[in-house]
Structures are given as C-alpha cells and as structure tokens.
N, C-alpha and C positions, 0 to 999 in steps of 0.2 A: 800795270799799264799797256798798255794797245793802240798802235799805230799802225795807219796805213801807211804806205809806202811806196807814192812813184817816181818812178824814174823820166825828168819833163826835157823840153827845149827850152821852156821857163814856164815863168806863172807868174803871179801877184795876186793878189787880195783887195778887193776895195772894200770902202765902209760908207753908204751918204751921198755917192757921186764920191769920196777922194782915194785915192791908190793910198792904198795904206803897206806894205809889204808890195817886192817886188821881184821878182829874182829872174836875168836872163838869160839865158844860150845852155849849156849842160847843168844840169842840178837837181834835189831832191824836193820834191815837194812832199811835206810826210804831215797826217795829219793824227792826232794828240788824241787820246781818250785818257782819262784817269778814273779807276772804284779806290773804294771808301780804303780799300788793308794797302793803300802804293804809299810807297816810301820811298825820303829822302839813295836813298841810294840803286831803288830801282831808273830813278829818273837818273840816279849817274851812266848806268849801265843801260837805260836806255839810245840814252846821248851815245857814248865809244860804241855800239856797237854802231847805230846811224853812219859817224864821224867814220864809219873802218866796213862798209855792207861792199863788197864787190861788187855793183849791179851795173855798174855805168862802163859805159864805151869800150869795149877789153879788156871785159873783169875789172873796172879798178873802180875804188875807191870816195870820193869827198874828199877821204885825207890824204891820193895819191895825187890827185890832180888841183883838189884848191876849189872842186864844183862851191853855191854854194846852197846852203838848204834855207826852202821855205816853210816855216813850220806853226800850225794855225790848231788850235784847239781844239775837239768834236765829240761833247757830249753823246751823241750821237755812237760811240761806238761799242757805248754798253744800251744801248736796244736791247730792250727784249722782244722779238713778234710771236714767237711760237706760239703761244694761245689769242684766238679773236685777230680781229682786226684791225686795234690800236697796241705799236708800242708801248711798253712800261720803262721810264728811266731810273728805276730802281738804283740797281747795281752800277753807275753812272756818280761819279762823289760829285756836292755838292762846290761852289764857287770858292766861294773858302779855305776850302785842298785840297781839289784842283789846280787853279789858279800858278802856289806857290811849285806845285812841282811843273806844272808845263812850264814857266819862265828858269825853271831850275832847267831843265833837259837843253833850252837855250842857250840858257848859263854855263856850263858846263860840255857844247859845242862850243862855244866863245874859247871857251879855258884851252880846250883844246886844238882854235888858231885854225873854226870854223866860221866863213860869214854866215850868219843867219836872218836873215826877213824872221817878220810873223804878220798874222793878224792881226784881231784887236779884243783881249777876252774877250765872251758878255753878249757881244751886234750880232746885229745880222749883218753879217759877210756875201757880200758875190767873190768865190776859187772862178778862176778861171786860167788853164791849163792847157800844155802841151804836153800832150805825152808820148814821151819818143818811146813808140817797142812794138802795142804796148807794153808798158813793165809796169806793172804793181804788184806789189806785200803784202803782207801781214805778219807784224812781227805781236810777238807781247813775251814781256818780263815778267 
C-alpha cells in the first residue's frame, strides 16, 4: 500500500456537488493506493502508522491530539509514466481488491480512536485542502 499524507488545516471531498467528507482544523489528508499483493495486515500497518505519525504541529500525532483524517482512495498512486507520455495503471489493484482494503484502513483507524472522513470509492471526486507547511510525506507499507 502507498499513501500520500498531507498535514492540513482543513480538507474536503465533493462528489457531484455534494460534500461527502470533510475535516476542519488541523488533521491529515491521506490519499491511499492499493496494489495487487496488498493484504489486510498491510492495511492494519498503514492505519497504525497514520495514527502515530508525528507530523502535526509540535511533532505530535493524530493519536496525541485527536486530529481527524480524511482518507481518499487514489488508484493513480500506482500509475507508471516511465515510458511514453501516457501512464499505465497495471500496478494498481482493481476495485474489488482495492475497495475493501481502503475500507479496512479506515475501520482500523476508527478502532484506534480516530475520527475518519472519506471520499467515495470509484467516484469522480473534487478534493480540496489547505496544506499546512506545506508538509507532505509518502508512506509505503
């Protein structure tokens, strides 16, 4: 699994004019990509890493502050544009594999005590955020 994690001062996801997920104030916006060999164990490891990642103000984590997370599925994180001008998506897991694993990350975060908002899997989403810092980290588990 791969995640792009941004420390934000707020973020939201809009689908078809409707806000489907939103966090206000300090938190994390997390774009999550899934590849073919990802497992529930990797989803658990990613959730624990996100919950304890000390990138909020004062080197604190969401577990320290109770800051919310906005988790958005993002198959394009496994795009490969090394050849030619058009990326390939072969490394991205198909929806029936990826969707349950992204949901598992969210469920594990909630079980740890996190407030989690989400996008809508497979939808055309408009994601807006205020990157605080800017601060962006790439995680792979």
